[in-house]
mmCIF file of the N, C-alpha and C atoms, coordinates in Angstrom:
data_MODEL
# 
_entry.id   MODEL 
# 
loop_
_atom_site.group_PDB 
_atom_site.id 
_atom_site.type_symbol 
_atom_site.label_atom_id 
_atom_site.label_alt_id 
_atom_site.label_comp_id 
_atom_site.label_asym_id 
_atom_site.label_entity_id 
_atom_site.label_seq_id 
_atom_site.pdbx_PDB_ins_code 
_atom_site.Cartn_x 
_atom_site.Cartn_y 
_atom_site.Cartn_z 
_atom_site.occupancy 
_atom_site.B_iso_or_equiv 
_atom_site.pdbx_formal_charge 
_atom_site.auth_seq_id 
_atom_site.auth_comp_id 
_atom_site.auth_asym_id 
_atom_site.auth_atom_id 
_atom_site.pdbx_PDB_model_num 
ATOM 1   N N  . TYR A 1 1  ? 155.052 14.663 -16.741 1.00 0.00 ? 1  TYR A N  1 
ATOM 2   C CA . TYR A 1 1  ? 154.316 13.872 -15.786 1.00 0.00 ? 1  TYR A CA 1 
ATOM 3   C C  . TYR A 1 1  ? 153.550 14.828 -14.877 1.00 0.00 ? 1  TYR A C  1 
ATOM 4   N N  . LEU A 1 2  ? 152.236 14.731 -14.877 1.00 0.00 ? 2  LEU A N  1 
ATOM 5   C CA . LEU A 1 2  ? 151.403 15.570 -14.010 1.00 0.00 ? 2  LEU A CA 1 
ATOM 6   C C  . LEU A 1 2  ? 150.969 14.771 -12.791 1.00 0.00 ? 2  LEU A C  1 
ATOM 7   N N  . ASP A 1 3  ? 151.384 15.231 -11.640 1.00 0.00 ? 3  ASP A N  1 
ATOM 8   C CA . ASP A 1 3  ? 150.951 14.660 -10.359 1.00 0.00 ? 3  ASP A CA 1 
ATOM 9   C C  . ASP A 1 3  ? 151.147 15.749 -9.319  1.00 0.00 ? 3  ASP A C  1 
ATOM 10  N N  . ALA A 1 4  ? 150.265 16.727 -9.348  1.00 0.00 ? 4  ALA A N  1 
ATOM 11  C CA . ALA A 1 4  ? 150.418 17.905 -8.492  1.00 0.00 ? 4  ALA A CA 1 
ATOM 12  C C  . ALA A 1 4  ? 149.064 18.280 -7.910  1.00 0.00 ? 4  ALA A C  1 
ATOM 13  N N  . ASP A 1 5  ? 148.917 19.543 -7.562  1.00 0.00 ? 5  ASP A N  1 
ATOM 14  C CA . ASP A 1 5  ? 147.660 20.074 -7.055  1.00 0.00 ? 5  ASP A CA 1 
ATOM 15  C C  . ASP A 1 5  ? 146.553 19.802 -8.064  1.00 0.00 ? 5  ASP A C  1 
ATOM 16  N N  . LYS A 1 6  ? 145.559 19.028 -7.673  1.00 0.00 ? 6  LYS A N  1 
ATOM 17  C CA . LYS A 1 6  ? 144.515 18.570 -8.607  1.00 0.00 ? 6  LYS A CA 1 
ATOM 18  C C  . LYS A 1 6  ? 143.732 19.729 -9.226  1.00 0.00 ? 6  LYS A C  1 
ATOM 19  N N  . GLY A 1 7  ? 143.509 20.779 -8.488  1.00 0.00 ? 7  GLY A N  1 
ATOM 20  C CA . GLY A 1 7  ? 142.789 21.928 -9.007  1.00 0.00 ? 7  GLY A CA 1 
ATOM 21  C C  . GLY A 1 7  ? 143.562 22.695 -10.067 1.00 0.00 ? 7  GLY A C  1 
ATOM 22  N N  . SER A 1 8  ? 144.859 22.429 -10.174 1.00 0.00 ? 8  SER A N  1 
ATOM 23  C CA . SER A 1 8  ? 145.702 23.128 -11.158 1.00 0.00 ? 8  SER A CA 1 
ATOM 24  C C  . SER A 1 8  ? 146.050 22.272 -12.370 1.00 0.00 ? 8  SER A C  1 
ATOM 25  N N  . TYR A 1 9  ? 145.473 21.085 -12.485 1.00 0.00 ? 9  TYR A N  1 
ATOM 26  C CA . TYR A 1 9  ? 145.803 20.224 -13.618 1.00 0.00 ? 9  TYR A CA 1 
ATOM 27  C C  . TYR A 1 9  ? 145.517 20.905 -14.963 1.00 0.00 ? 9  TYR A C  1 
ATOM 28  N N  . ILE A 1 10 ? 144.391 21.584 -15.101 1.00 0.00 ? 10 ILE A N  1 
ATOM 29  C CA . ILE A 1 10 ? 144.071 22.221 -16.388 1.00 0.00 ? 10 ILE A CA 1 
ATOM 30  C C  . ILE A 1 10 ? 145.069 23.340 -16.703 1.00 0.00 ? 10 ILE A C  1 
ATOM 31  N N  . PRO A 1 11 ? 145.364 24.246 -15.773 1.00 0.00 ? 11 PRO A N  1 
ATOM 32  C CA . PRO A 1 11 ? 146.383 25.252 -16.096 1.00 0.00 ? 11 PRO A CA 1 
ATOM 33  C C  . PRO A 1 11 ? 147.749 24.642 -16.434 1.00 0.00 ? 11 PRO A C  1 
ATOM 34  N N  . TYR A 1 12 ? 148.158 23.587 -15.719 1.00 0.00 ? 12 TYR A N  1 
ATOM 35  C CA . TYR A 1 12 ? 149.418 22.913 -16.047 1.00 0.00 ? 12 TYR A CA 1 
ATOM 36  C C  . TYR A 1 12 ? 149.349 22.363 -17.471 1.00 0.00 ? 12 TYR A C  1 
ATOM 37  N N  . TRP A 1 13 ? 148.241 21.713 -17.801 1.00 0.00 ? 13 TRP A N  1 
ATOM 38  C CA . TRP A 1 13 ? 148.023 21.140 -19.133 1.00 0.00 ? 13 TRP A CA 1 
ATOM 39  C C  . TRP A 1 13 ? 148.175 22.226 -20.199 1.00 0.00 ? 13 TRP A C  1 
ATOM 40  N N  . GLU A 1 14 ? 147.537 23.353 -19.963 1.00 0.00 ? 14 GLU A N  1 
ATOM 41  C CA . GLU A 1 14 ? 147.557 24.437 -20.935 1.00 0.00 ? 14 GLU A CA 1 
ATOM 42  C C  . GLU A 1 14 ? 148.922 25.123 -21.040 1.00 0.00 ? 14 GLU A C  1 
ATOM 43  N N  . GLU A 1 15 ? 149.762 24.961 -20.063 1.00 0.00 ? 15 GLU A N  1 
ATOM 44  C CA . GLU A 1 15 ? 151.145 25.437 -20.162 1.00 0.00 ? 15 GLU A CA 1 
ATOM 45  C C  . GLU A 1 15 ? 152.004 24.446 -20.945 1.00 0.00 ? 15 GLU A C  1 
ATOM 46  N N  . LEU A 1 16 ? 151.755 23.165 -20.743 1.00 0.00 ? 16 LEU A N  1 
ATOM 47  C CA . LEU A 1 16 ? 152.587 22.130 -21.362 1.00 0.00 ? 16 LEU A CA 1 
ATOM 48  C C  . LEU A 1 16 ? 152.275 21.877 -22.829 1.00 0.00 ? 16 LEU A C  1 
ATOM 49  N N  . VAL A 1 17 ? 151.020 21.691 -23.155 1.00 0.00 ? 17 VAL A N  1 
ATOM 50  C CA . VAL A 1 17 ? 150.641 21.243 -24.499 1.00 0.00 ? 17 VAL A CA 1 
ATOM 51  C C  . VAL A 1 17 ? 151.169 22.167 -25.606 1.00 0.00 ? 17 VAL A C  1 
ATOM 52  N N  . PRO A 1 18 ? 151.029 23.478 -25.514 1.00 0.00 ? 18 PRO A N  1 
ATOM 53  C CA . PRO A 1 18 ? 151.532 24.317 -26.600 1.00 0.00 ? 18 PRO A CA 1 
ATOM 54  C C  . PRO A 1 18 ? 153.049 24.251 -26.784 1.00 0.00 ? 18 PRO A C  1 
ATOM 55  N N  . ARG A 1 19 ? 153.762 23.865 -25.755 1.00 0.00 ? 19 ARG A N  1 
ATOM 56  C CA . ARG A 1 19 ? 155.230 23.800 -25.816 1.00 0.00 ? 19 ARG A CA 1 
ATOM 57  C C  . ARG A 1 19 ? 155.747 22.467 -26.349 1.00 0.00 ? 19 ARG A C  1 
ATOM 58  N N  . MET A 1 20 ? 154.863 21.502 -26.503 1.00 0.00 ? 20 MET A N  1 
ATOM 59  C CA . MET A 1 20 ? 155.271 20.158 -26.903 1.00 0.00 ? 20 MET A CA 1 
ATOM 60  C C  . MET A 1 20 ? 155.408 20.053 -28.415 1.00 0.00 ? 20 MET A C  1 
ATOM 61  N N  . ARG A 1 21 ? 156.283 19.184 -28.842 1.00 0.00 ? 21 ARG A N  1 
ATOM 62  C CA . ARG A 1 21 ? 156.378 18.875 -30.265 1.00 0.00 ? 21 ARG A CA 1 
ATOM 63  C C  . ARG A 1 21 ? 155.475 17.685 -30.566 1.00 0.00 ? 21 ARG A C  1 
ATOM 64  N N  . ALA A 1 22 ? 155.167 17.481 -31.828 1.00 0.00 ? 22 ALA A N  1 
ATOM 65  C CA . ALA A 1 22 ? 154.357 16.329 -32.240 1.00 0.00 ? 22 ALA A CA 1 
ATOM 66  C C  . ALA A 1 22 ? 155.024 15.046 -31.759 1.00 0.00 ? 22 ALA A C  1 
ATOM 67  N N  . GLY A 1 23 ? 154.220 14.160 -31.194 1.00 0.00 ? 23 GLY A N  1 
ATOM 68  C CA . GLY A 1 23 ? 154.728 12.890 -30.677 1.00 0.00 ? 23 GLY A CA 1 
ATOM 69  C C  . GLY A 1 23 ? 155.099 12.934 -29.210 1.00 0.00 ? 23 GLY A C  1 
ATOM 70  N N  . GLY A 1 24 ? 155.147 14.127 -28.616 1.00 0.00 ? 24 GLY A N  1 
ATOM 71  C CA . GLY A 1 24 ? 155.455 14.256 -27.191 1.00 0.00 ? 24 GLY A CA 1 
ATOM 72  C C  . GLY A 1 24 ? 154.336 13.659 -26.350 1.00 0.00 ? 24 GLY A C  1 
ATOM 73  N N  . VAL A 1 25 ? 154.678 13.175 -25.150 1.00 0.00 ? 25 VAL A N  1 
ATOM 74  C CA . VAL A 1 25 ? 153.722 12.472 -24.294 1.00 0.00 ? 25 VAL A CA 1 
ATOM 75  C C  . VAL A 1 25 ? 153.648 13.129 -22.915 1.00 0.00 ? 25 VAL A C  1 
ATOM 76  N N  . ILE A 1 26 ? 152.429 13.235 -22.404 1.00 0.00 ? 26 ILE A N  1 
ATOM 77  C CA . ILE A 1 26 ? 152.189 13.631 -21.016 1.00 0.00 ? 26 ILE A CA 1 
ATOM 78  C C  . ILE A 1 26 ? 151.531 12.444 -20.316 1.00 0.00 ? 26 ILE A C  1 
ATOM 79  N N  . ALA A 1 27 ? 152.061 12.070 -19.170 1.00 0.00 ? 27 ALA A N  1 
ATOM 80  C CA . ALA A 1 27 ? 151.433 11.063 -18.314 1.00 0.00 ? 27 ALA A CA 1 
ATOM 81  C C  . ALA A 1 27 ? 150.815 11.818 -17.138 1.00 0.00 ? 27 ALA A C  1 
ATOM 82  N N  . THR A 1 28 ? 149.540 11.558 -16.866 1.00 0.00 ? 28 THR A N  1 
ATOM 83  C CA . THR A 1 28 ? 148.825 12.242 -15.786 1.00 0.00 ? 28 THR A CA 1 
ATOM 84  C C  . THR A 1 28 ? 148.325 11.207 -14.788 1.00 0.00 ? 28 THR A C  1 
ATOM 85  N N  . ASP A 1 29 ? 148.671 11.402 -13.534 1.00 0.00 ? 29 ASP A N  1 
ATOM 86  C CA . ASP A 1 29 ? 148.347 10.448 -12.472 1.00 0.00 ? 29 ASP A CA 1 
ATOM 87  C C  . ASP A 1 29 ? 147.065 10.855 -11.735 1.00 0.00 ? 29 ASP A C  1 
ATOM 88  N N  . ASN A 1 30 ? 146.455 9.882  -11.094 1.00 0.00 ? 30 ASN A N  1 
ATOM 89  C CA . ASN A 1 30 ? 145.297 10.058 -10.210 1.00 0.00 ? 30 ASN A CA 1 
ATOM 90  C C  . ASN A 1 30 ? 144.033 10.520 -10.927 1.00 0.00 ? 30 ASN A C  1 
ATOM 91  N N  . VAL A 1 31 ? 143.833 10.117 -12.168 1.00 0.00 ? 31 VAL A N  1 
ATOM 92  C CA . VAL A 1 31 ? 142.692 10.592 -12.955 1.00 0.00 ? 31 VAL A CA 1 
ATOM 93  C C  . VAL A 1 31 ? 141.386 9.871  -12.629 1.00 0.00 ? 31 VAL A C  1 
ATOM 94  N N  . LEU A 1 32 ? 141.433 8.886  -11.760 1.00 0.00 ? 32 LEU A N  1 
ATOM 95  C CA . LEU A 1 32 ? 140.190 8.257  -11.289 1.00 0.00 ? 32 LEU A CA 1 
ATOM 96  C C  . LEU A 1 32 ? 139.812 8.758  -9.894  1.00 0.00 ? 32 LEU A C  1 
ATOM 97  N N  . PHE A 1 33 ? 140.745 9.372  -9.211  1.00 0.00 ? 33 PHE A N  1 
ATOM 98  C CA . PHE A 1 33 ? 140.539 9.972  -7.893  1.00 0.00 ? 33 PHE A CA 1 
ATOM 99  C C  . PHE A 1 33 ? 139.717 9.057  -6.983  1.00 0.00 ? 33 PHE A C  1 
ATOM 100 N N  . HIS A 1 34 ? 140.246 7.864  -6.768  1.00 0.00 ? 34 HIS A N  1 
ATOM 101 C CA . HIS A 1 34 ? 139.627 6.861  -5.888  1.00 0.00 ? 34 HIS A CA 1 
ATOM 102 C C  . HIS A 1 34 ? 138.205 6.505  -6.320  1.00 0.00 ? 34 HIS A C  1 
ATOM 103 N N  . GLY A 1 35 ? 137.937 6.605  -7.613  1.00 0.00 ? 35 GLY A N  1 
ATOM 104 C CA . GLY A 1 35 ? 136.619 6.280  -8.144  1.00 0.00 ? 35 GLY A CA 1 
ATOM 105 C C  . GLY A 1 35 ? 135.595 7.388  -7.987  1.00 0.00 ? 35 GLY A C  1 
ATOM 106 N N  . ARG A 1 36 ? 135.973 8.475  -7.351  1.00 0.00 ? 36 ARG A N  1 
ATOM 107 C CA . ARG A 1 36 ? 135.011 9.547  -7.085  1.00 0.00 ? 36 ARG A CA 1 
ATOM 108 C C  . ARG A 1 36 ? 134.709 10.417 -8.296  1.00 0.00 ? 36 ARG A C  1 
ATOM 109 N N  . VAL A 1 37 ? 135.448 10.264 -9.398  1.00 0.00 ? 37 VAL A N  1 
ATOM 110 C CA . VAL A 1 37 ? 135.164 11.070 -10.593 1.00 0.00 ? 37 VAL A CA 1 
ATOM 111 C C  . VAL A 1 37 ? 133.843 10.667 -11.242 1.00 0.00 ? 37 VAL A C  1 
ATOM 112 N N  . THR A 1 38 ? 133.309 9.528  -10.868 1.00 0.00 ? 38 THR A N  1 
ATOM 113 C CA . THR A 1 38 ? 132.018 9.096  -11.421 1.00 0.00 ? 38 THR A CA 1 
ATOM 114 C C  . THR A 1 38 ? 130.833 9.622  -10.627 1.00 0.00 ? 38 THR A C  1 
ATOM 115 N N  . ASP A 1 39 ? 131.101 10.250 -9.499  1.00 0.00 ? 39 ASP A N  1 
ATOM 116 C CA . ASP A 1 39 ? 130.037 10.795 -8.649  1.00 0.00 ? 39 ASP A CA 1 
ATOM 117 C C  . ASP A 1 39 ? 129.531 12.109 -9.247  1.00 0.00 ? 39 ASP A C  1 
ATOM 118 N N  . PRO A 1 40 ? 128.251 12.182 -9.638  1.00 0.00 ? 40 PRO A N  1 
ATOM 119 C CA . PRO A 1 40 ? 127.730 13.418 -10.231 1.00 0.00 ? 40 PRO A CA 1 
ATOM 120 C C  . PRO A 1 40 ? 127.754 14.598 -9.260  1.00 0.00 ? 40 PRO A C  1 
ATOM 121 N N  . ASP A 1 41 ? 127.846 14.319 -7.962  1.00 0.00 ? 41 ASP A N  1 
ATOM 122 C CA . ASP A 1 41 ? 127.885 15.380 -6.953  1.00 0.00 ? 41 ASP A CA 1 
ATOM 123 C C  . ASP A 1 41 ? 129.301 15.587 -6.399  1.00 0.00 ? 41 ASP A C  1 
ATOM 124 N N  . ALA A 1 42 ? 130.302 15.191 -7.173  1.00 0.00 ? 42 ALA A N  1 
ATOM 125 C CA . ALA A 1 42 ? 131.693 15.293 -6.725  1.00 0.00 ? 42 ALA A CA 1 
ATOM 126 C C  . ALA A 1 42 ? 132.051 16.740 -6.413  1.00 0.00 ? 42 ALA A C  1 
ATOM 127 N N  . THR A 1 43 ? 132.881 16.903 -5.387  1.00 0.00 ? 43 THR A N  1 
ATOM 128 C CA . THR A 1 43 ? 133.363 18.229 -4.995  1.00 0.00 ? 43 THR A CA 1 
ATOM 129 C C  . THR A 1 43 ? 134.872 18.157 -4.804  1.00 0.00 ? 43 THR A C  1 
ATOM 130 N N  . GLY A 1 44 ? 135.485 19.296 -4.605  1.00 0.00 ? 44 GLY A N  1 
ATOM 131 C CA . GLY A 1 44 ? 136.914 19.354 -4.302  1.00 0.00 ? 44 GLY A CA 1 
ATOM 132 C C  . GLY A 1 44 ? 137.771 18.742 -5.388  1.00 0.00 ? 44 GLY A C  1 
ATOM 133 N N  . GLY A 1 45 ? 138.748 17.937 -4.962  1.00 0.00 ? 45 GLY A N  1 
ATOM 134 C CA . GLY A 1 45 ? 139.683 17.323 -5.894  1.00 0.00 ? 45 GLY A CA 1 
ATOM 135 C C  . GLY A 1 45 ? 139.007 16.433 -6.911  1.00 0.00 ? 45 GLY A C  1 
ATOM 136 N N  . ALA A 1 46 ? 137.990 15.694 -6.494  1.00 0.00 ? 46 ALA A N  1 
ATOM 137 C CA . ALA A 1 46 ? 137.280 14.805 -7.421  1.00 0.00 ? 46 ALA A CA 1 
ATOM 138 C C  . ALA A 1 46 ? 136.610 15.610 -8.533  1.00 0.00 ? 46 ALA A C  1 
ATOM 139 N N  . ALA A 1 47 ? 136.003 16.738 -8.195  1.00 0.00 ? 47 ALA A N  1 
ATOM 140 C CA . ALA A 1 47 ? 135.369 17.587 -9.206  1.00 0.00 ? 47 ALA A CA 1 
ATOM 141 C C  . ALA A 1 47 ? 136.419 18.182 -10.137 1.00 0.00 ? 47 ALA A C  1 
ATOM 142 N N  . ALA A 1 48 ? 137.562 18.568 -9.586  1.00 0.00 ? 48 ALA A N  1 
ATOM 143 C CA . ALA A 1 48 ? 138.638 19.134 -10.408 1.00 0.00 ? 48 ALA A CA 1 
ATOM 144 C C  . ALA A 1 48 ? 139.171 18.105 -11.393 1.00 0.00 ? 48 ALA A C  1 
ATOM 145 N N  . ILE A 1 49 ? 139.340 16.877 -10.947 1.00 0.00 ? 49 ILE A N  1 
ATOM 146 C CA . ILE A 1 49 ? 139.836 15.822 -11.834 1.00 0.00 ? 49 ILE A CA 1 
ATOM 147 C C  . ILE A 1 49 ? 138.783 15.471 -12.873 1.00 0.00 ? 49 ILE A C  1 
ATOM 148 N N  . LYS A 1 50 ? 137.539 15.444 -12.491 1.00 0.00 ? 50 LYS A N  1 
ATOM 149 C CA . LYS A 1 50 ? 136.453 15.187 -13.444 1.00 0.00 ? 50 LYS A CA 1 
ATOM 150 C C  . LYS A 1 50 ? 136.472 16.252 -14.547 1.00 0.00 ? 50 LYS A C  1 
ATOM 151 N N  . GLU A 1 51 ? 136.612 17.510 -14.179 1.00 0.00 ? 51 GLU A N  1 
ATOM 152 C CA . GLU A 1 51 ? 136.684 18.606 -15.143 1.00 0.00 ? 51 GLU A CA 1 
ATOM 153 C C  . GLU A 1 51 ? 137.926 18.468 -16.026 1.00 0.00 ? 51 GLU A C  1 
ATOM 154 N N  . PHE A 1 52 ? 139.052 18.083 -15.417 1.00 0.00 ? 52 PHE A N  1 
ATOM 155 C CA . PHE A 1 52 ? 140.282 17.866 -16.183 1.00 0.00 ? 52 PHE A CA 1 
ATOM 156 C C  . PHE A 1 52 ? 140.098 16.751 -17.200 1.00 0.00 ? 52 PHE A C  1 
ATOM 157 N N  . ASN A 1 53 ? 139.513 15.635 -16.787 1.00 0.00 ? 53 ASN A N  1 
ATOM 158 C CA . ASN A 1 53 ? 139.293 14.515 -17.703 1.00 0.00 ? 53 ASN A CA 1 
ATOM 159 C C  . ASN A 1 53 ? 138.444 14.945 -18.904 1.00 0.00 ? 53 ASN A C  1 
ATOM 160 N N  . ASP A 1 54 ? 137.406 15.740 -18.651 1.00 0.00 ? 54 ASP A N  1 
ATOM 161 C CA . ASP A 1 54 ? 136.574 16.256 -19.743 1.00 0.00 ? 54 ASP A CA 1 
ATOM 162 C C  . ASP A 1 54 ? 137.383 17.173 -20.651 1.00 0.00 ? 54 ASP A C  1 
ATOM 163 N N  . HIS A 1 55 ? 138.232 17.987 -20.070 1.00 0.00 ? 55 HIS A N  1 
ATOM 164 C CA . HIS A 1 55 ? 139.075 18.913 -20.827 1.00 0.00 ? 55 HIS A CA 1 
ATOM 165 C C  . HIS A 1 55 ? 140.027 18.145 -21.749 1.00 0.00 ? 55 HIS A C  1 
ATOM 166 N N  . VAL A 1 56 ? 140.673 17.140 -21.206 1.00 0.00 ? 56 VAL A N  1 
ATOM 167 C CA . VAL A 1 56 ? 141.614 16.326 -21.985 1.00 0.00 ? 56 VAL A CA 1 
ATOM 168 C C  . VAL A 1 56 ? 140.885 15.599 -23.107 1.00 0.00 ? 56 VAL A C  1 
ATOM 169 N N  . SER A 1 57 ? 139.744 15.035 -22.795 1.00 0.00 ? 57 SER A N  1 
ATOM 170 C CA . SER A 1 57 ? 138.964 14.297 -23.788 1.00 0.00 ? 57 SER A CA 1 
ATOM 171 C C  . SER A 1 57 ? 138.558 15.175 -24.964 1.00 0.00 ? 57 SER A C  1 
ATOM 172 N N  . ALA A 1 58 ? 138.317 16.448 -24.712 1.00 0.00 ? 58 ALA A N  1 
ATOM 173 C CA . ALA A 1 58 ? 137.862 17.369 -25.757 1.00 0.00 ? 58 ALA A CA 1 
ATOM 174 C C  . ALA A 1 58 ? 139.021 18.055 -26.488 1.00 0.00 ? 58 ALA A C  1 
ATOM 175 N N  . ASP A 1 59 ? 140.249 17.828 -26.068 1.00 0.00 ? 59 ASP A N  1 
ATOM 176 C CA . ASP A 1 59 ? 141.396 18.529 -26.647 1.00 0.00 ? 59 ASP A CA 1 
ATOM 177 C C  . ASP A 1 59 ? 141.824 17.878 -27.960 1.00 0.00 ? 59 ASP A C  1 
ATOM 178 N N  . ALA A 1 60 ? 141.520 18.533 -29.077 1.00 0.00 ? 60 ALA A N  1 
ATOM 179 C CA . ALA A 1 60 ? 141.810 17.989 -30.408 1.00 0.00 ? 60 ALA A CA 1 
ATOM 180 C C  . ALA A 1 60 ? 143.307 17.984 -30.733 1.00 0.00 ? 60 ALA A C  1 
ATOM 181 N N  . ARG A 1 61 ? 144.119 18.625 -29.912 1.00 0.00 ? 61 ARG A N  1 
ATOM 182 C CA . ARG A 1 61 ? 145.568 18.640 -30.152 1.00 0.00 ? 61 ARG A CA 1 
ATOM 183 C C  . ARG A 1 61 ? 146.233 17.334 -29.736 1.00 0.00 ? 61 ARG A C  1 
ATOM 184 N N  . MET A 1 62 ? 145.504 16.536 -28.936 1.00 0.00 ? 62 MET A N  1 
ATOM 185 C CA . MET A 1 62 ? 146.103 15.366 -28.305 1.00 0.00 ? 62 MET A CA 1 
ATOM 186 C C  . MET A 1 62 ? 145.273 14.110 -28.553 1.00 0.00 ? 62 MET A C  1 
ATOM 187 N N  . ASP A 1 63 ? 145.955 12.966 -28.550 1.00 0.00 ? 63 ASP A N  1 
ATOM 188 C CA . ASP A 1 63 ? 145.302 11.651 -28.501 1.00 0.00 ? 63 ASP A CA 1 
ATOM 189 C C  . ASP A 1 63 ? 145.553 11.128 -27.092 1.00 0.00 ? 63 ASP A C  1 
ATOM 190 N N  . SER A 1 64 ? 144.489 10.725 -26.397 1.00 0.00 ? 64 SER A N  1 
ATOM 191 C CA . SER A 1 64 ? 144.631 10.328 -24.996 1.00 0.00 ? 64 SER A CA 1 
ATOM 192 C C  . SER A 1 64 ? 143.908 9.026  -24.707 1.00 0.00 ? 64 SER A C  1 
ATOM 193 N N  . VAL A 1 65 ? 144.453 8.301  -23.729 1.00 0.00 ? 65 VAL A N  1 
ATOM 194 C CA . VAL A 1 65 ? 143.827 7.080  -23.242 1.00 0.00 ? 65 VAL A CA 1 
ATOM 195 C C  . VAL A 1 65 ? 143.946 7.064  -21.724 1.00 0.00 ? 65 VAL A C  1 
ATOM 196 N N  . LEU A 1 66 ? 142.837 6.740  -21.056 1.00 0.00 ? 66 LEU A N  1 
ATOM 197 C CA . LEU A 1 66 ? 142.825 6.629  -19.610 1.00 0.00 ? 66 LEU A CA 1 
ATOM 198 C C  . LEU A 1 66 ? 142.970 5.152  -19.256 1.00 0.00 ? 66 LEU A C  1 
ATOM 199 N N  . LEU A 1 67 ? 144.015 4.834  -18.512 1.00 0.00 ? 67 LEU A N  1 
ATOM 200 C CA . LEU A 1 67 ? 144.276 3.463  -18.091 1.00 0.00 ? 67 LEU A CA 1 
ATOM 201 C C  . LEU A 1 67 ? 143.787 3.268  -16.665 1.00 0.00 ? 67 LEU A C  1 
ATOM 202 N N  . THR A 1 68 ? 143.119 2.164  -16.433 1.00 0.00 ? 68 THR A N  1 
ATOM 203 C CA . THR A 1 68 ? 142.550 1.894  -15.104 1.00 0.00 ? 68 THR A CA 1 
ATOM 204 C C  . THR A 1 68 ? 143.525 1.124  -14.230 1.00 0.00 ? 68 THR A C  1 
ATOM 205 N N  . VAL A 1 69 ? 144.735 1.599  -14.135 1.00 0.00 ? 69 VAL A N  1 
ATOM 206 C CA . VAL A 1 69 ? 145.727 1.015  -13.239 1.00 0.00 ? 69 VAL A CA 1 
ATOM 207 C C  . VAL A 1 69 ? 145.833 1.909  -12.013 1.00 0.00 ? 69 VAL A C  1 
ATOM 208 N N  . ALA A 1 70 ? 145.935 1.272  -10.861 1.00 0.00 ? 70 ALA A N  1 
ATOM 209 C CA . ALA A 1 70 ? 146.036 1.998  -9.586  1.00 0.00 ? 70 ALA A CA 1 
ATOM 210 C C  . ALA A 1 70 ? 144.918 3.031  -9.474  1.00 0.00 ? 70 ALA A C  1 
ATOM 211 N N  . ASP A 1 71 ? 145.272 4.314  -9.349  1.00 0.00 ? 71 ASP A N  1 
ATOM 212 C CA . ASP A 1 71 ? 144.267 5.374  -9.202  1.00 0.00 ? 71 ASP A CA 1 
ATOM 213 C C  . ASP A 1 71 ? 144.001 6.082  -10.528 1.00 0.00 ? 71 ASP A C  1 
ATOM 214 N N  . GLY A 1 72 ? 144.358 5.427  -11.620 1.00 0.00 ? 72 GLY A N  1 
ATOM 215 C CA . GLY A 1 72 ? 144.106 5.964  -12.952 1.00 0.00 ? 72 GLY A CA 1 
ATOM 216 C C  . GLY A 1 72 ? 145.307 6.717  -13.494 1.00 0.00 ? 72 GLY A C  1 
ATOM 217 N N  . LEU A 1 73 ? 145.647 6.445  -14.738 1.00 0.00 ? 73 LEU A N  1 
ATOM 218 C CA . LEU A 1 73 ? 146.766 7.094  -15.418 1.00 0.00 ? 73 LEU A CA 1 
ATOM 219 C C  . LEU A 1 73 ? 146.308 7.416  -16.833 1.00 0.00 ? 73 LEU A C  1 
ATOM 220 N N  . THR A 1 74 ? 146.444 8.661  -17.237 1.00 0.00 ? 74 THR A N  1 
ATOM 221 C CA . THR A 1 74 ? 146.130 9.048  -18.610 1.00 0.00 ? 74 THR A CA 1 
ATOM 222 C C  . THR A 1 74 ? 147.429 9.285  -19.345 1.00 0.00 ? 74 THR A C  1 
ATOM 223 N N  . LEU A 1 75 ? 147.540 8.680  -20.521 1.00 0.00 ? 75 LEU A N  1 
ATOM 224 C CA . LEU A 1 75 ? 148.661 8.928  -21.419 1.00 0.00 ? 75 LEU A CA 1 
ATOM 225 C C  . LEU A 1 75 ? 148.134 9.724  -22.597 1.00 0.00 ? 75 LEU A C  1 
ATOM 226 N N  . SER A 1 76 ? 148.772 10.843 -22.881 1.00 0.00 ? 76 SER A N  1 
ATOM 227 C CA . SER A 1 76 ? 148.332 11.738 -23.945 1.00 0.00 ? 76 SER A CA 1 
ATOM 228 C C  . SER A 1 76 ? 149.507 12.051 -24.863 1.00 0.00 ? 76 SER A C  1 
ATOM 229 N N  . ARG A 1 77 ? 149.291 11.881 -26.166 1.00 0.00 ? 77 ARG A N  1 
ATOM 230 C CA . ARG A 1 77 ? 150.322 12.128 -27.178 1.00 0.00 ? 77 ARG A CA 1 
ATOM 231 C C  . ARG A 1 77 ? 149.894 13.275 -28.062 1.00 0.00 ? 77 ARG A C  1 
ATOM 232 N N  . LYS A 1 78 ? 150.803 14.219 -28.288 1.00 0.00 ? 78 LYS A N  1 
ATOM 233 C CA . LYS A 1 78 ? 150.474 15.357 -29.139 1.00 0.00 ? 78 LYS A CA 1 
ATOM 234 C C  . LYS A 1 78 ? 150.431 14.910 -30.595 1.00 0.00 ? 78 LYS A C  1 
ATOM 235 N N  . ARG A 1 79 ? 149.371 15.324 -31.302 1.00 0.00 ? 79 ARG A N  1 
ATOM 236 C CA . ARG A 1 79 ? 149.213 14.974 -32.714 1.00 0.00 ? 79 ARG A CA 1 
ATOM 237 C C  . ARG A 1 79 ? 150.217 15.699 -33.582 1.00 0.00 ? 79 ARG A C  1 
# 
């Protein structure tokens, strides 16, 4: 479960994913960052989460879905 310093989400991801077995799941919280991830001029935490979302989306090791509940939750399963 990732819910920590937003600027460190990618490094946390890169520590976790290689250690996971096939079928393992990561739940990541706050991936909508109060809707600010859609702002093209996002800065700070919103920019970090936007970059993280792009990173997760491009990661061929995982299947991921972003759920629009609360402040956003991504569920990612290792292939």
